[in-house]
C-alpha positions as CSV (number, residue, x, y, z in Angstrom):
1,M,-49.7,-6.1,-21.5
2,G,-47.8,-9.6,-21.9
3,P,-47.7,-12.2,-19.5
4,E,-44.5,-12.3,-16.7
5,P,-41.5,-13.0,-18.4
6,S,-39.4,-15.6,-17.8
7,T,-36.1,-15.5,-16.5
8,K,-34.2,-16.2,-20.2
9,M,-34.7,-15.3,-23.6
10,Q,-35.6,-18.4,-26.0
11,K,-36.9,-16.7,-28.8
12,D,-37.2,-13.1,-30.1
13,E,-40.7,-12.6,-29.5
14,D,-39.6,-12.8,-25.7
15,I,-38.3,-9.7,-25.6
16,L,-42.0,-8.0,-25.9
17,D,-42.6,-9.8,-22.6
18,F,-39.5,-8.1,-20.9
19,A,-40.5,-5.1,-22.5
20,R,-43.8,-5.2,-21.4
21,F,-45.0,-4.3,-24.9
22,S,-48.2,-6.1,-26.6
23,G,-46.5,-5.2,-29.8
24,C,-45.0,-3.0,-32.2
25,A,-46.9,-1.3,-35.3
26,S,-43.7,-0.8,-37.4
27,S,-42.4,-3.5,-39.5
28,Q,-38.6,-2.0,-40.0
29,N,-35.8,-4.1,-38.7
30,V,-38.1,-5.2,-35.7
31,S,-35.5,-7.5,-34.1
32,W,-32.5,-4.8,-34.5
33,G,-34.9,-2.2,-33.2
34,L,-35.7,-4.3,-30.0
35,G,-32.2,-4.8,-29.4
36,V,-32.4,-8.9,-30.1
37,D,-31.0,-9.1,-33.3
38,K,-27.4,-10.9,-32.1
39,K,-28.4,-14.0,-30.5
40,E,-25.0,-14.1,-28.7
41,Q,-26.2,-10.8,-26.6
42,W,-29.5,-12.6,-25.6
43,D,-28.0,-13.1,-22.0
44,K,-28.2,-9.3,-21.4
45,F,-32.0,-9.8,-20.6
46,P,-34.3,-9.2,-19.0
47,G,-31.3,-6.9,-17.1
48,A,-31.4,-4.5,-19.9
49,V,-34.8,-3.5,-19.7
50,E,-35.4,-3.6,-15.9
51,W,-35.1,-0.2,-15.0
52,E,-37.1,2.7,-14.7
53,W,-36.3,6.4,-15.5
54,V,-37.2,8.8,-12.4
55,P,-37.5,12.1,-13.3
56,G,-35.9,14.9,-11.0
57,G,-35.1,18.4,-10.2
58,R,-37.7,21.2,-11.5
59,C,-39.5,18.0,-13.2
60,A,-40.1,16.0,-10.0
61,S,-41.2,18.8,-7.7
62,A,-43.9,20.1,-10.0
63,G,-45.8,17.4,-9.1
64,A,-48.0,14.7,-11.3
65,N,-49.9,16.3,-14.5
66,H,-48.7,19.8,-13.8
67,E,-49.4,21.6,-16.7
68,G,-46.3,22.2,-18.8
69,F,-44.2,19.5,-17.0
70,L,-43.9,16.0,-17.3
71,R,-47.3,13.5,-17.3
72,E,-47.3,9.8,-16.3
73,W,-47.5,7.8,-19.7
74,K,-50.9,6.4,-20.2
75,V,-51.1,5.4,-23.5
76,E,-54.9,6.1,-24.2
77,E,-53.9,9.7,-23.0
78,V,-51.1,10.1,-25.5
79,V,-53.3,8.8,-28.4
80,R,-56.2,11.1,-27.4
81,D,-53.6,13.9,-27.3
82,L,-52.3,13.2,-31.0
83,V,-55.5,13.0,-32.6
84,E,-57.4,15.6,-30.6
85,G,-54.5,18.1,-30.0
86,G,-52.1,17.3,-32.9
87,G,-49.5,15.1,-34.1
88,W,-45.7,14.7,-34.0
89,L,-43.3,15.4,-36.7
90,L,-40.1,13.8,-35.7
91,T,-36.9,14.6,-37.9
92,G,-33.4,13.6,-37.4
93,D,-30.8,11.0,-37.8
94,S,-31.0,7.3,-37.0
95,V,-31.6,8.0,-33.4
96,T,-34.6,10.0,-34.2
97,G,-35.8,6.8,-36.4
98,N,-35.1,4.8,-33.1
99,Q,-37.4,7.1,-31.0
100,F,-40.0,6.6,-33.7
101,F,-39.7,2.6,-33.5
102,S,-40.2,2.9,-29.9
103,L,-43.6,5.2,-30.1
104,S,-44.9,2.5,-32.6
105,C,-44.3,0.0,-30.0
106,L,-45.7,2.3,-27.0
107,L,-48.6,3.1,-29.0
108,Y,-49.5,-0.3,-29.8
109,P,-52.5,-1.5,-30.7
110,H,-53.7,1.9,-31.2
111,V,-51.8,2.8,-34.5
112,L,-50.7,1.0,-37.7
113,A,-47.3,2.1,-39.2
114,T,-46.6,2.6,-42.9
115,P,-44.8,1.6,-44.9
116,D,-44.5,-2.4,-44.9
117,Y,-41.3,-3.3,-44.9
118,T,-41.6,-6.8,-44.9
119,K,-42.7,-6.6,-48.5
120,G,-39.0,-6.4,-49.5
121,F,-36.9,-3.1,-50.7
122,F,-37.2,0.2,-48.3
123,H,-35.2,3.5,-48.9
124,R,-34.3,5.7,-46.0
125,A,-35.6,8.8,-47.3
126,W,-39.3,7.3,-47.3
127,P,-41.6,9.0,-44.6
128,Q,-42.7,6.5,-42.1
129,H,-45.9,7.5,-40.3
130,L,-48.4,6.1,-37.4
131,Y,-52.2,6.4,-38.3
132,L,-55.1,5.9,-35.7
133,N,-56.1,2.2,-35.7
134,P,-59.7,1.7,-36.8
135,S,-59.8,-1.0,-34.5
136,S,-58.8,1.2,-31.5
137,P,-61.0,0.8,-28.4
138,L,-60.8,4.7,-28.1
139,L,-62.9,4.7,-31.4
140,H,-65.6,2.2,-29.9
141,H,-67.1,3.1,-26.9
142,D,-67.7,-0.2,-24.9
143,G,-69.3,1.0,-21.6
144,S,-65.9,1.2,-20.1
145,T,-64.4,4.4,-18.2
146,I,-62.2,5.4,-21.4
147,K,-63.5,8.3,-22.9
148,K,-64.4,7.8,-26.7
149,L,-62.3,9.7,-29.1
150,R,-63.4,13.1,-30.9
151,L,-62.0,13.2,-34.3
152,P,-61.4,16.7,-35.4
153,E,-62.9,18.4,-38.6
154,N,-61.0,17.0,-41.7
155,F,-59.4,14.3,-39.4
156,D,-59.2,11.2,-42.2
157,I,-58.0,7.9,-40.2
158,E,-56.3,6.9,-43.7
159,K,-54.6,9.6,-44.3
160,T,-53.7,12.0,-41.3
161,P,-50.8,10.7,-39.6
162,L,-50.4,11.1,-35.7
163,V,-46.8,10.6,-35.8
164,T,-44.3,11.1,-38.9
165,F,-40.7,10.6,-39.1
166,R,-38.6,12.1,-41.8
167,R,-34.8,10.9,-42.1
168,N,-32.8,14.2,-41.8
169,D,-28.9,13.6,-41.1
170,L,-27.9,17.2,-41.4
171,L,-31.0,19.6,-40.9
172,Y,-30.2,21.1,-44.2
173,S,-29.7,20.2,-47.7
174,K,-26.1,19.6,-49.1
175,E,-26.7,22.8,-51.4
176,E,-27.6,24.9,-48.6
177,L,-24.6,23.7,-46.4
178,E,-22.2,24.0,-49.3
179,V,-23.6,27.7,-49.8
180,A,-23.4,28.4,-46.4
181,H,-19.8,27.0,-45.9
182,R,-18.5,28.9,-48.9
183,E,-20.0,32.3,-47.4
184,L,-18.6,31.8,-43.8
185,H,-15.0,30.2,-44.6
186,P,-13.7,31.3,-47.7
187,E,-10.5,30.8,-46.4
188,F,-11.0,26.9,-47.5
189,Y,-11.6,27.8,-51.2
190,K,-8.7,30.0,-51.0
191,A,-6.5,27.6,-49.5
192,N,-7.7,25.1,-52.4
193,E,-9.2,26.1,-55.6
194,T,-10.8,22.7,-55.9
195,F,-11.9,22.3,-52.3
196,K,-15.4,20.5,-52.0
197,L,-17.0,20.3,-48.6
198,F,-18.8,16.6,-49.2
199,G,-17.1,13.2,-50.8
200,Q,-19.0,10.5,-52.0
201,K,-20.5,9.1,-48.6
202,A,-24.4,8.7,-49.0
203,V,-26.7,11.4,-46.7
204,W,-30.5,11.4,-46.3
205,T,-31.2,15.0,-45.4
206,L,-33.7,17.8,-46.2
207,S,-33.9,21.7,-46.2
208,P,-35.9,23.4,-43.6
209,F,-38.2,24.9,-46.2
210,T,-39.1,21.1,-46.7
211,Y,-39.6,19.8,-43.1
212,L,-40.7,23.2,-41.7
213,G,-42.5,25.1,-44.5
214,D,-44.1,22.3,-46.8
215,I,-44.7,19.3,-43.9
216,F,-44.9,20.8,-40.2
217,L,-46.5,23.9,-41.4
218,G,-48.1,22.8,-44.7
219,P,-51.8,23.7,-45.4
220,S,-53.0,20.2,-44.4
221,S,-50.5,19.8,-41.6
222,H,-52.1,18.2,-38.5
223,Y,-49.0,18.3,-36.7
224,R,-48.7,20.3,-33.1
225,T,-44.9,19.2,-32.2
226,L,-41.3,18.9,-34.2
227,V,-39.0,16.7,-32.6
228,V,-35.7,17.2,-34.0
229,S,-32.1,15.6,-33.5
230,T,-29.0,15.7,-35.2
231,V,-25.0,15.7,-35.1
232,G,-24.4,12.1,-35.3
233,H,-23.6,12.5,-39.3
234,W,-21.6,15.4,-39.0
235,T,-18.1,14.1,-39.0
236,T,-15.0,14.1,-41.2
237,N,-16.3,10.8,-43.2
238,L,-19.2,13.0,-44.8
239,F,-17.5,16.2,-44.5
240,T,-14.1,15.2,-46.2
241,G,-13.0,18.4,-47.2
242,Y,-12.5,19.0,-42.8
243,E,-9.9,15.6,-43.5
244,Q,-6.3,17.1,-42.4
245,P,-4.6,17.9,-45.5
246,L,-1.0,16.0,-45.5
247,G,1.8,17.7,-44.7
248,E,0.1,20.1,-42.2
249,V,-0.6,17.7,-39.2
250,G,2.0,19.8,-37.5
251,D,0.2,22.8,-38.0
252,V,-3.1,21.9,-35.9
253,L,-1.2,22.6,-32.6
254,D,-1.0,26.1,-33.5
255,G,-4.8,26.7,-33.6
256,A,-4.3,30.5,-32.5
257,K,-2.1,31.5,-35.2
258,R,-4.4,29.8,-37.6
259,K,-7.3,31.6,-36.5
260,E,-5.5,35.0,-36.5
261,E,-4.3,34.6,-39.9
262,R,-7.9,33.3,-41.1
263,Q,-6.5,30.0,-42.0
264,P,-8.6,26.8,-42.6
265,V,-9.2,25.0,-39.3
266,Y,-9.6,21.3,-40.2
267,G,-10.6,18.1,-37.9
268,Y,-13.6,18.0,-35.7
269,D,-12.6,21.4,-34.2
270,G,-13.5,22.9,-37.7
271,I,-16.5,20.7,-38.1
272,L,-18.0,21.8,-34.7
273,K,-17.4,25.3,-35.2
274,F,-19.1,25.3,-38.5
275,F,-22.1,23.3,-37.0
276,E,-22.7,25.9,-34.4
277,E,-22.4,28.6,-36.8
278,V,-25.5,27.1,-39.3
279,M,-27.5,25.8,-36.3
280,G,-27.3,29.5,-34.9
281,R,-29.0,30.6,-38.2
282,R,-32.1,28.8,-37.2
283,S,-32.3,29.8,-33.4
């Protein structure tokens, strides 16, 4: 933990004191990840980080450390779970990427992050990993009350990630979604023989066969937990085929008639319907 923060931000690094972080392992867009990339907004600190989430409902009634419910965050215990129990695979859009960055701060200095983004170019499709830091006190018994880590068989500090993030905007490949859409909604292709589901906007996405079969359940996998999120990129900017065709704006109000006659449903009503259908295939 850093020292008690001052009342105002003077430099980027002050956010570490405000957030009670001793550092962050990830080097990707650090100022942006910590929310201090715009100096004109520095006056929101420390207020923006002076809050505490208090769980309620069943989580609160279960009591502390109840099996299957929430536990108090203790970094040493979390690192131990990741090493001895199995790691986390995070796959999703930029929101999931933010979660990965936060973990790199919460688990610091017990973890190291790759790749090193200070060396220049990076690609959103690159996997990001958190590895056990060889210098972690958990690996070196120093007479304290902290129990030394037990490394599982075949665990390689340099090659076995504790946490991995894979950018995955849609949770399916574009090709899989195109096949599914043609199967589920032939009305679009009957109405327009040249219909295309996607436009030219860039997207980074993976097939379930890749992130489930090859990565999460792969023969050398150390992962135990899969964290998934999506929906932020299910928009008409990406799925341009759902943009309302010119001359048909008035027909939007007659949704019931369109459904009865199996006509294409454009806009976000149509996208959300398709989203529910393809995600239901994985449930």
